[in-house]
mmCIF file of the N, C-alpha and C atoms, coordinates in Angstrom:
data_MODEL
# 
_entry.id   MODEL 
# 
loop_
_atom_site.group_PDB 
_atom_site.id 
_atom_site.type_symbol 
_atom_site.label_atom_id 
_atom_site.label_alt_id 
_atom_site.label_comp_id 
_atom_site.label_asym_id 
_atom_site.label_entity_id 
_atom_site.label_seq_id 
_atom_site.pdbx_PDB_ins_code 
_atom_site.Cartn_x 
_atom_site.Cartn_y 
_atom_site.Cartn_z 
_atom_site.occupancy 
_atom_site.B_iso_or_equiv 
_atom_site.pdbx_formal_charge 
_atom_site.auth_seq_id 
_atom_site.auth_comp_id 
_atom_site.auth_asym_id 
_atom_site.auth_atom_id 
_atom_site.pdbx_PDB_model_num 
ATOM 1   N N  . MET A 1 1  ? 28.431 115.696 126.569 1.00 0.00 ? 1  MET A N  1 
ATOM 2   C CA . MET A 1 1  ? 29.126 115.364 127.803 1.00 0.00 ? 1  MET A CA 1 
ATOM 3   C C  . MET A 1 1  ? 30.632 115.604 127.614 1.00 0.00 ? 1  MET A C  1 
ATOM 4   N N  . PRO A 1 2  ? 31.252 116.376 128.474 1.00 0.00 ? 2  PRO A N  1 
ATOM 5   C CA . PRO A 1 2  ? 32.692 116.613 128.319 1.00 0.00 ? 2  PRO A CA 1 
ATOM 6   C C  . PRO A 1 2  ? 33.494 115.375 128.710 1.00 0.00 ? 2  PRO A C  1 
ATOM 7   N N  . LYS A 1 3  ? 34.751 115.384 128.284 1.00 0.00 ? 3  LYS A N  1 
ATOM 8   C CA . LYS A 1 3  ? 35.636 114.280 128.652 1.00 0.00 ? 3  LYS A CA 1 
ATOM 9   C C  . LYS A 1 3  ? 35.872 114.264 130.153 1.00 0.00 ? 3  LYS A C  1 
ATOM 10  N N  . MET A 1 4  ? 36.067 113.062 130.683 1.00 0.00 ? 4  MET A N  1 
ATOM 11  C CA . MET A 1 4  ? 36.417 112.938 132.099 1.00 0.00 ? 4  MET A CA 1 
ATOM 12  C C  . MET A 1 4  ? 37.921 113.111 132.243 1.00 0.00 ? 4  MET A C  1 
ATOM 13  N N  . LYS A 1 5  ? 38.335 113.730 133.334 1.00 0.00 ? 5  LYS A N  1 
ATOM 14  C CA . LYS A 1 5  ? 39.760 113.940 133.557 1.00 0.00 ? 5  LYS A CA 1 
ATOM 15  C C  . LYS A 1 5  ? 40.351 112.793 134.377 1.00 0.00 ? 5  LYS A C  1 
ATOM 16  N N  . THR A 1 6  ? 41.551 112.410 133.983 1.00 0.00 ? 6  THR A N  1 
ATOM 17  C CA . THR A 1 6  ? 42.298 111.407 134.736 1.00 0.00 ? 6  THR A CA 1 
ATOM 18  C C  . THR A 1 6  ? 43.009 112.090 135.881 1.00 0.00 ? 6  THR A C  1 
ATOM 19  N N  . ARG A 1 7  ? 42.988 111.474 137.061 1.00 0.00 ? 7  ARG A N  1 
ATOM 20  C CA . ARG A 1 7  ? 43.773 111.980 138.180 1.00 0.00 ? 7  ARG A CA 1 
ATOM 21  C C  . ARG A 1 7  ? 45.231 111.640 137.904 1.00 0.00 ? 7  ARG A C  1 
ATOM 22  N N  . ARG A 1 8  ? 46.035 112.670 137.661 1.00 0.00 ? 8  ARG A N  1 
ATOM 23  C CA . ARG A 1 8  ? 47.412 112.446 137.236 1.00 0.00 ? 8  ARG A CA 1 
ATOM 24  C C  . ARG A 1 8  ? 48.236 111.736 138.308 1.00 0.00 ? 8  ARG A C  1 
ATOM 25  N N  . ALA A 1 9  ? 47.955 112.010 139.574 1.00 0.00 ? 9  ALA A N  1 
ATOM 26  C CA . ALA A 1 9  ? 48.706 111.352 140.653 1.00 0.00 ? 9  ALA A CA 1 
ATOM 27  C C  . ALA A 1 9  ? 48.498 109.839 140.605 1.00 0.00 ? 9  ALA A C  1 
ATOM 28  N N  . ALA A 1 10 ? 47.266 109.409 140.352 1.00 0.00 ? 10 ALA A N  1 
ATOM 29  C CA . ALA A 1 10 ? 46.974 107.979 140.275 1.00 0.00 ? 10 ALA A CA 1 
ATOM 30  C C  . ALA A 1 10 ? 47.581 107.367 139.014 1.00 0.00 ? 10 ALA A C  1 
ATOM 31  N N  . ALA A 1 11 ? 47.543 108.095 137.913 1.00 0.00 ? 11 ALA A N  1 
ATOM 32  C CA . ALA A 1 11 ? 48.071 107.587 136.657 1.00 0.00 ? 11 ALA A CA 1 
ATOM 33  C C  . ALA A 1 11 ? 49.576 107.362 136.735 1.00 0.00 ? 11 ALA A C  1 
ATOM 34  N N  . LYS A 1 12 ? 50.269 108.168 137.533 1.00 0.00 ? 12 LYS A N  1 
ATOM 35  C CA . LYS A 1 12 ? 51.713 108.017 137.690 1.00 0.00 ? 12 LYS A CA 1 
ATOM 36  C C  . LYS A 1 12 ? 52.064 106.849 138.607 1.00 0.00 ? 12 LYS A C  1 
ATOM 37  N N  . ARG A 1 13 ? 51.163 106.477 139.484 1.00 0.00 ? 13 ARG A N  1 
ATOM 38  C CA . ARG A 1 13 ? 51.474 105.450 140.479 1.00 0.00 ? 13 ARG A CA 1 
ATOM 39  C C  . ARG A 1 13 ? 50.980 104.053 140.107 1.00 0.00 ? 13 ARG A C  1 
ATOM 40  N N  . PHE A 1 14 ? 49.956 103.960 139.293 1.00 0.00 ? 14 PHE A N  1 
ATOM 41  C CA . PHE A 1 14 ? 49.368 102.661 138.971 1.00 0.00 ? 14 PHE A CA 1 
ATOM 42  C C  . PHE A 1 14 ? 49.391 102.432 137.474 1.00 0.00 ? 14 PHE A C  1 
ATOM 43  N N  . GLU A 1 15 ? 49.491 101.162 137.093 1.00 0.00 ? 15 GLU A N  1 
ATOM 44  C CA . GLU A 1 15 ? 49.332 100.809 135.691 1.00 0.00 ? 15 GLU A CA 1 
ATOM 45  C C  . GLU A 1 15 ? 48.424 99.592  135.602 1.00 0.00 ? 15 GLU A C  1 
ATOM 46  N N  . VAL A 1 16 ? 47.846 99.391  134.438 1.00 0.00 ? 16 VAL A N  1 
ATOM 47  C CA . VAL A 1 16 ? 46.888 98.308  134.253 1.00 0.00 ? 16 VAL A CA 1 
ATOM 48  C C  . VAL A 1 16 ? 47.616 97.108  133.666 1.00 0.00 ? 16 VAL A C  1 
ATOM 49  N N  . SER A 1 17 ? 47.398 95.951  134.257 1.00 0.00 ? 17 SER A N  1 
ATOM 50  C CA . SER A 1 17 ? 48.025 94.727  133.755 1.00 0.00 ? 17 SER A CA 1 
ATOM 51  C C  . SER A 1 17 ? 47.251 94.229  132.533 1.00 0.00 ? 17 SER A C  1 
ATOM 52  N N  . GLY A 1 18 ? 47.752 93.186  131.936 1.00 0.00 ? 18 GLY A N  1 
ATOM 53  C CA . GLY A 1 18 ? 47.118 92.621  130.759 1.00 0.00 ? 18 GLY A CA 1 
ATOM 54  C C  . GLY A 1 18 ? 45.730 92.083  131.036 1.00 0.00 ? 18 GLY A C  1 
ATOM 55  N N  . THR A 1 19 ? 45.491 91.648  132.276 1.00 0.00 ? 19 THR A N  1 
ATOM 56  C CA . THR A 1 19 ? 44.182 91.103  132.640 1.00 0.00 ? 19 THR A CA 1 
ATOM 57  C C  . THR A 1 19 ? 43.238 92.172  133.166 1.00 0.00 ? 19 THR A C  1 
ATOM 58  N N  . GLY A 1 20 ? 43.686 93.434  133.209 1.00 0.00 ? 20 GLY A N  1 
ATOM 59  C CA . GLY A 1 20 ? 42.822 94.528  133.635 1.00 0.00 ? 20 GLY A CA 1 
ATOM 60  C C  . GLY A 1 20 ? 42.932 94.888  135.103 1.00 0.00 ? 20 GLY A C  1 
ATOM 61  N N  . LYS A 1 21 ? 43.859 94.255  135.822 1.00 0.00 ? 21 LYS A N  1 
ATOM 62  C CA . LYS A 1 21 ? 44.042 94.577  137.233 1.00 0.00 ? 21 LYS A CA 1 
ATOM 63  C C  . LYS A 1 21 ? 44.989 95.761  137.369 1.00 0.00 ? 21 LYS A C  1 
ATOM 64  N N  . LEU A 1 22 ? 44.822 96.515  138.452 1.00 0.00 ? 22 LEU A N  1 
ATOM 65  C CA . LEU A 1 22 ? 45.714 97.636  138.710 1.00 0.00 ? 22 LEU A CA 1 
ATOM 66  C C  . LEU A 1 22 ? 46.927 97.158  139.492 1.00 0.00 ? 22 LEU A C  1 
ATOM 67  N N  . VAL A 1 23 ? 48.096 97.573  139.044 1.00 0.00 ? 23 VAL A N  1 
ATOM 68  C CA . VAL A 1 23 ? 49.353 97.134  139.620 1.00 0.00 ? 23 VAL A CA 1 
ATOM 69  C C  . VAL A 1 23 ? 50.071 98.344  140.198 1.00 0.00 ? 23 VAL A C  1 
ATOM 70  N N  . ARG A 1 24 ? 50.698 98.161  141.361 1.00 0.00 ? 24 ARG A N  1 
ATOM 71  C CA . ARG A 1 24 ? 51.450 99.233  142.004 1.00 0.00 ? 24 ARG A CA 1 
ATOM 72  C C  . ARG A 1 24 ? 52.828 98.733  142.385 1.00 0.00 ? 24 ARG A C  1 
ATOM 73  N N  . HIS A 1 25 ? 53.735 99.677  142.637 1.00 0.00 ? 25 HIS A N  1 
ATOM 74  C CA . HIS A 1 25 ? 55.058 99.323  143.131 1.00 0.00 ? 25 HIS A CA 1 
ATOM 75  C C  . HIS A 1 25 ? 55.067 99.445  144.643 1.00 0.00 ? 25 HIS A C  1 
ATOM 76  N N  . LYS A 1 26 ? 55.948 98.718  145.277 1.00 0.00 ? 26 LYS A N  1 
ATOM 77  C CA . LYS A 1 26 ? 55.990 98.684  146.732 1.00 0.00 ? 26 LYS A CA 1 
ATOM 78  C C  . LYS A 1 26 ? 56.777 99.869  147.292 1.00 0.00 ? 26 LYS A C  1 
ATOM 79  N N  . ALA A 1 27 ? 56.461 100.222 148.519 1.00 0.00 ? 27 ALA A N  1 
ATOM 80  C CA . ALA A 1 27 ? 57.128 101.326 149.206 1.00 0.00 ? 27 ALA A CA 1 
ATOM 81  C C  . ALA A 1 27 ? 58.372 100.820 149.945 1.00 0.00 ? 27 ALA A C  1 
ATOM 82  N N  . TYR A 1 28 ? 59.084 101.736 150.602 1.00 0.00 ? 28 TYR A N  1 
ATOM 83  C CA . TYR A 1 28 ? 60.255 101.444 151.443 1.00 0.00 ? 28 TYR A CA 1 
ATOM 84  C C  . TYR A 1 28 ? 61.470 100.979 150.656 1.00 0.00 ? 28 TYR A C  1 
ATOM 85  N N  . LYS A 1 29 ? 61.641 101.466 149.428 1.00 0.00 ? 29 LYS A N  1 
ATOM 86  C CA . LYS A 1 29 ? 62.778 101.052 148.613 1.00 0.00 ? 29 LYS A CA 1 
ATOM 87  C C  . LYS A 1 29 ? 63.607 102.261 148.178 1.00 0.00 ? 29 LYS A C  1 
ATOM 88  N N  . SER A 1 30 ? 63.420 103.425 148.813 1.00 0.00 ? 30 SER A N  1 
ATOM 89  C CA . SER A 1 30 ? 64.090 104.619 148.305 1.00 0.00 ? 30 SER A CA 1 
ATOM 90  C C  . SER A 1 30 ? 65.340 105.014 149.077 1.00 0.00 ? 30 SER A C  1 
ATOM 91  N N  . HIS A 1 31 ? 65.368 104.833 150.376 1.00 0.00 ? 31 HIS A N  1 
ATOM 92  C CA . HIS A 1 31 ? 66.559 105.210 151.148 1.00 0.00 ? 31 HIS A CA 1 
ATOM 93  C C  . HIS A 1 31 ? 66.638 104.374 152.423 1.00 0.00 ? 31 HIS A C  1 
ATOM 94  N N  . ILE A 1 32 ? 67.728 104.536 153.155 1.00 0.00 ? 32 ILE A N  1 
ATOM 95  C CA . ILE A 1 32 ? 68.051 103.720 154.336 1.00 0.00 ? 32 ILE A CA 1 
ATOM 96  C C  . ILE A 1 32 ? 68.017 102.231 153.957 1.00 0.00 ? 32 ILE A C  1 
ATOM 97  N N  . LEU A 1 33 ? 68.784 101.884 152.936 1.00 0.00 ? 33 LEU A N  1 
ATOM 98  C CA . LEU A 1 33 ? 68.766 100.520 152.418 1.00 0.00 ? 33 LEU A CA 1 
ATOM 99  C C  . LEU A 1 33 ? 69.825 99.630  153.058 1.00 0.00 ? 33 LEU A C  1 
ATOM 100 N N  . THR A 1 34 ? 70.758 100.221 153.803 1.00 0.00 ? 34 THR A N  1 
ATOM 101 C CA . THR A 1 34 ? 71.847 99.408  154.348 1.00 0.00 ? 34 THR A CA 1 
ATOM 102 C C  . THR A 1 34 ? 71.362 98.458  155.431 1.00 0.00 ? 34 THR A C  1 
ATOM 103 N N  . LYS A 1 35 ? 70.373 98.862  156.201 1.00 0.00 ? 35 LYS A N  1 
ATOM 104 C CA . LYS A 1 35 ? 69.890 97.995  157.272 1.00 0.00 ? 35 LYS A CA 1 
ATOM 105 C C  . LYS A 1 35 ? 68.880 96.958  156.790 1.00 0.00 ? 35 LYS A C  1 
ATOM 106 N N  . LYS A 1 36 ? 68.419 97.085  155.573 1.00 0.00 ? 36 LYS A N  1 
ATOM 107 C CA . LYS A 1 36 ? 67.454 96.121  155.047 1.00 0.00 ? 36 LYS A CA 1 
ATOM 108 C C  . LYS A 1 36 ? 68.199 94.963  154.397 1.00 0.00 ? 36 LYS A C  1 
ATOM 109 N N  . THR A 1 37 ? 67.672 93.774  154.572 1.00 0.00 ? 37 THR A N  1 
ATOM 110 C CA . THR A 1 37 ? 68.337 92.595  154.027 1.00 0.00 ? 37 THR A CA 1 
ATOM 111 C C  . THR A 1 37 ? 68.186 92.557  152.504 1.00 0.00 ? 37 THR A C  1 
ATOM 112 N N  . THR A 1 38 ? 69.081 91.789  151.880 1.00 0.00 ? 38 THR A N  1 
ATOM 113 C CA . THR A 1 38 ? 69.041 91.643  150.425 1.00 0.00 ? 38 THR A CA 1 
ATOM 114 C C  . THR A 1 38 ? 67.735 91.010  149.974 1.00 0.00 ? 38 THR A C  1 
ATOM 115 N N  . LYS A 1 39 ? 67.271 90.043  150.742 1.00 0.00 ? 39 LYS A N  1 
ATOM 116 C CA . LYS A 1 39 ? 66.009 89.363  150.416 1.00 0.00 ? 39 LYS A CA 1 
ATOM 117 C C  . LYS A 1 39 ? 64.846 90.345  150.454 1.00 0.00 ? 39 LYS A C  1 
ATOM 118 N N  . ARG A 1 40 ? 64.832 91.195  151.480 1.00 0.00 ? 40 ARG A N  1 
ATOM 119 C CA . ARG A 1 40 ? 63.750 92.175  151.622 1.00 0.00 ? 40 ARG A CA 1 
ATOM 120 C C  . ARG A 1 40 ? 63.762 93.182  150.475 1.00 0.00 ? 40 ARG A C  1 
ATOM 121 N N  . LYS A 1 41 ? 64.953 93.656  150.110 1.00 0.00 ? 41 LYS A N  1 
ATOM 122 C CA . LYS A 1 41 ? 65.063 94.621  149.006 1.00 0.00 ? 41 LYS A CA 1 
ATOM 123 C C  . LYS A 1 41 ? 64.677 93.987  147.675 1.00 0.00 ? 41 LYS A C  1 
ATOM 124 N N  . ARG A 1 42 ? 65.040 92.720  147.512 1.00 0.00 ? 42 ARG A N  1 
ATOM 125 C CA . ARG A 1 42 ? 64.694 91.998  146.281 1.00 0.00 ? 42 ARG A CA 1 
ATOM 126 C C  . ARG A 1 42 ? 63.186 91.851  146.141 1.00 0.00 ? 42 ARG A C  1 
ATOM 127 N N  . ASN A 1 43 ? 62.511 91.560  147.258 1.00 0.00 ? 43 ASN A N  1 
ATOM 128 C CA . ASN A 1 43 ? 61.055 91.419  147.218 1.00 0.00 ? 43 ASN A CA 1 
ATOM 129 C C  . ASN A 1 43 ? 60.352 92.755  147.007 1.00 0.00 ? 43 ASN A C  1 
ATOM 130 N N  . LEU A 1 44 ? 60.977 93.852  147.402 1.00 0.00 ? 44 LEU A N  1 
ATOM 131 C CA . LEU A 1 44 ? 60.381 95.171  147.195 1.00 0.00 ? 44 LEU A CA 1 
ATOM 132 C C  . LEU A 1 44 ? 60.441 95.613  145.731 1.00 0.00 ? 44 LEU A C  1 
ATOM 133 N N  . ARG A 1 45 ? 61.295 94.965  144.940 1.00 0.00 ? 45 ARG A N  1 
ATOM 134 C CA . ARG A 1 45 ? 61.382 95.308  143.516 1.00 0.00 ? 45 ARG A CA 1 
ATOM 135 C C  . ARG A 1 45 ? 60.120 94.922  142.754 1.00 0.00 ? 45 ARG A C  1 
ATOM 136 N N  . LYS A 1 46 ? 59.489 93.864  143.181 1.00 0.00 ? 46 LYS A N  1 
ATOM 137 C CA . LYS A 1 46 ? 58.363 93.311  142.431 1.00 0.00 ? 46 LYS A CA 1 
ATOM 138 C C  . LYS A 1 46 ? 57.123 94.189  142.569 1.00 0.00 ? 46 LYS A C  1 
ATOM 139 N N  . ALA A 1 47 ? 56.402 94.300  141.489 1.00 0.00 ? 47 ALA A N  1 
ATOM 140 C CA . ALA A 1 47 ? 55.120 95.009  141.536 1.00 0.00 ? 47 ALA A CA 1 
ATOM 141 C C  . ALA A 1 47 ? 54.070 94.076  142.116 1.00 0.00 ? 47 ALA A C  1 
ATOM 142 N N  . THR A 1 48 ? 53.012 94.649  142.637 1.00 0.00 ? 48 THR A N  1 
ATOM 143 C CA . THR A 1 48 ? 51.951 93.841  143.238 1.00 0.00 ? 48 THR A CA 1 
ATOM 144 C C  . THR A 1 48 ? 50.590 94.412  142.851 1.00 0.00 ? 48 THR A C  1 
ATOM 145 N N  . VAL A 1 49 ? 49.582 93.571  142.870 1.00 0.00 ? 49 VAL A N  1 
ATOM 146 C CA . VAL A 1 49 ? 48.215 93.978  142.533 1.00 0.00 ? 49 VAL A CA 1 
ATOM 147 C C  . VAL A 1 49 ? 47.638 94.762  143.716 1.00 0.00 ? 49 VAL A C  1 
ATOM 148 N N  . ILE A 1 50 ? 46.895 95.838  143.434 1.00 0.00 ? 50 ILE A N  1 
ATOM 149 C CA . ILE A 1 50 ? 46.334 96.631  144.533 1.00 0.00 ? 50 ILE A CA 1 
ATOM 150 C C  . ILE A 1 50 ? 45.214 95.853  145.217 1.00 0.00 ? 50 ILE A C  1 
ATOM 151 N N  . ASP A 1 51 ? 44.948 96.232  146.438 1.00 0.00 ? 51 ASP A N  1 
ATOM 152 C CA . ASP A 1 51 ? 43.942 95.550  147.240 1.00 0.00 ? 51 ASP A CA 1 
ATOM 153 C C  . ASP A 1 51 ? 42.549 95.790  146.661 1.00 0.00 ? 51 ASP A C  1 
ATOM 154 N N  . GLN A 1 52 ? 41.676 94.805  146.805 1.00 0.00 ? 52 GLN A N  1 
ATOM 155 C CA . GLN A 1 52 ? 40.313 94.898  146.264 1.00 0.00 ? 52 GLN A CA 1 
ATOM 156 C C  . GLN A 1 52 ? 39.516 96.045  146.875 1.00 0.00 ? 52 GLN A C  1 
ATOM 157 N N  . THR A 1 53 ? 39.838 96.433  148.119 1.00 0.00 ? 53 THR A N  1 
ATOM 158 C CA . THR A 1 53 ? 39.082 97.505  148.766 1.00 0.00 ? 53 THR A CA 1 
ATOM 159 C C  . THR A 1 53 ? 39.324 98.853  148.097 1.00 0.00 ? 53 THR A C  1 
ATOM 160 N N  . ASN A 1 54 ? 40.475 99.018  147.439 1.00 0.00 ? 54 ASN A N  1 
ATOM 161 C CA . ASN A 1 54 ? 40.799 100.282 146.769 1.00 0.00 ? 54 ASN A CA 1 
ATOM 162 C C  . ASN A 1 54 ? 40.522 100.245 145.273 1.00 0.00 ? 54 ASN A C  1 
ATOM 163 N N  . ASN A 1 55 ? 40.123 99.105  144.770 1.00 0.00 ? 55 ASN A N  1 
ATOM 164 C CA . ASN A 1 55 ? 40.028 98.922  143.317 1.00 0.00 ? 55 ASN A CA 1 
ATOM 165 C C  . ASN A 1 55 ? 39.019 99.862  142.673 1.00 0.00 ? 55 ASN A C  1 
ATOM 166 N N  . ARG A 1 56 ? 37.839 99.985  143.250 1.00 0.00 ? 56 ARG A N  1 
ATOM 167 C CA . ARG A 1 56 ? 36.790 100.805 142.638 1.00 0.00 ? 56 ARG A CA 1 
ATOM 168 C C  . ARG A 1 56 ? 37.170 102.273 142.602 1.00 0.00 ? 56 ARG A C  1 
ATOM 169 N N  . GLN A 1 57 ? 37.745 102.783 143.706 1.00 0.00 ? 57 GLN A N  1 
ATOM 170 C CA . GLN A 1 57 ? 38.142 104.185 143.750 1.00 0.00 ? 57 GLN A CA 1 
ATOM 171 C C  . GLN A 1 57 ? 39.220 104.485 142.716 1.00 0.00 ? 57 GLN A C  1 
ATOM 172 N N  . MET A 1 58 ? 40.190 103.598 142.577 1.00 0.00 ? 58 MET A N  1 
ATOM 173 C CA . MET A 1 58 ? 41.290 103.832 141.641 1.00 0.00 ? 58 MET A CA 1 
ATOM 174 C C  . MET A 1 58 ? 40.820 103.742 140.195 1.00 0.00 ? 58 MET A C  1 
ATOM 175 N N  . LYS A 1 59 ? 39.883 102.866 139.918 1.00 0.00 ? 59 LYS A N  1 
ATOM 176 C CA . LYS A 1 59 ? 39.324 102.786 138.555 1.00 0.00 ? 59 LYS A CA 1 
ATOM 177 C C  . LYS A 1 59 ? 38.592 104.076 138.199 1.00 0.00 ? 59 LYS A C  1 
ATOM 178 N N  . ARG A 1 60 ? 37.942 104.691 139.198 1.00 0.00 ? 60 ARG A N  1 
ATOM 179 C CA . ARG A 1 60 ? 37.277 105.964 138.953 1.00 0.00 ? 60 ARG A CA 1 
ATOM 180 C C  . ARG A 1 60 ? 38.271 107.090 138.726 1.00 0.00 ? 60 ARG A C  1 
ATOM 181 N N  . CYS A 1 61 ? 39.409 107.007 139.406 1.00 0.00 ? 61 CYS A N  1 
ATOM 182 C CA . CYS A 1 61 ? 40.446 108.033 139.234 1.00 0.00 ? 61 CYS A CA 1 
ATOM 183 C C  . CYS A 1 61 ? 41.053 107.972 137.844 1.00 0.00 ? 61 CYS A C  1 
ATOM 184 N N  . MET A 1 62 ? 41.047 106.775 137.243 1.00 0.00 ? 62 MET A N  1 
ATOM 185 C CA . MET A 1 62 ? 41.628 106.586 135.912 1.00 0.00 ? 62 MET A CA 1 
ATOM 186 C C  . MET A 1 62 ? 40.569 106.014 134.976 1.00 0.00 ? 62 MET A C  1 
ATOM 187 N N  . PRO A 1 63 ? 39.669 106.872 134.497 1.00 0.00 ? 63 PRO A N  1 
ATOM 188 C CA . PRO A 1 63 ? 38.532 106.354 133.724 1.00 0.00 ? 63 PRO A CA 1 
ATOM 189 C C  . PRO A 1 63 ? 38.919 105.725 132.374 1.00 0.00 ? 63 PRO A C  1 
ATOM 190 N N  . TYR A 1 64 ? 40.080 106.087 131.825 1.00 0.00 ? 64 TYR A N  1 
ATOM 191 C CA . TYR A 1 64 ? 40.460 105.561 130.513 1.00 0.00 ? 64 TYR A CA 1 
ATOM 192 C C  . TYR A 1 64 ? 41.517 104.481 130.600 1.00 0.00 ? 64 TYR A C  1 
ATOM 193 N N  . ALA A 1 65 ? 41.807 104.015 131.790 1.00 0.00 ? 65 ALA A N  1 
ATOM 194 C CA . ALA A 1 65 ? 42.845 102.972 131.946 1.00 0.00 ? 65 ALA A CA 1 
ATOM 195 C C  . ALA A 1 65 ? 42.277 101.603 131.628 1.00 0.00 ? 65 ALA A C  1 
# 
């Protein structure tokens, strides 16, 4: 059986936490930041766990994660 390939796009966007959950960074933090409040920008810095509905597909995209 040949090795399975990792989807590079998914590998660049998600990482696995210590407990095995997939973690992603939040969107809307790249430009047009002047109109966004400091509180909103601060909350966008934090990483968050991906939704359970996408978990199975993303685990398949990254078989060795």
